[in-house]
N, C-alpha and C positions, 0 to 999 in steps of 0.2 A: 532590520527584520522586516519581512514582507507582511502586509496586512492579510488577514484571513478573508477569503472570498465567500460571499453569501451563497447559499445553496442554489439560488435561482441562476447564478452564473454557471455553475456546473450543469444544471439541468439544461440550460440553453446550449452549452458546449456539446453535450451528448446528443441533444435533439438535432443538432446540425450534422450528425453523423461522424463527428470527430471522436477519436479514441487515442489512448496512450499505446505505445508499442508494447507487445507482450513481454513479460519477464522471461529472460533467457535461462536455460537450465544451469549455466555457469553461475548466474546470479543467485538462483535458488540454493545451489550447493554451497556457495560462499556464505550465505546467510545461515544455512543449516550448520556449517562448521563454527561460525562466530557466535551464534545465538542458540546453541543447542540447549534443550531443556536440561535442567539439573535438579536433582531432588531438593525439595524444600523451597524452591524459587517459584515465583508467579510471573505472569506476563499480562500486560494490558494492551488491548488493541483499541486505539482511540478513534477508529473509524475514518481514517484518512485514505484517500486514493481508491484504487480498484480492488483492494483486499487480496491481490495476488500473493503478497508475502504473508499475510495472515493465514492463508490456507495452509 
């Protein structure tokens, strides 16, 4: 298992102008199919990454 990175590491990463690639439409659709909301269930966003999937 990888170690968690301190927030300062990510701040420096983005300050250097680096970014992750955008999430593709096909990826969003796959997630939508596999993790579609269902009545009575909840979801928790733990605040990882760029929040593209959380949107």
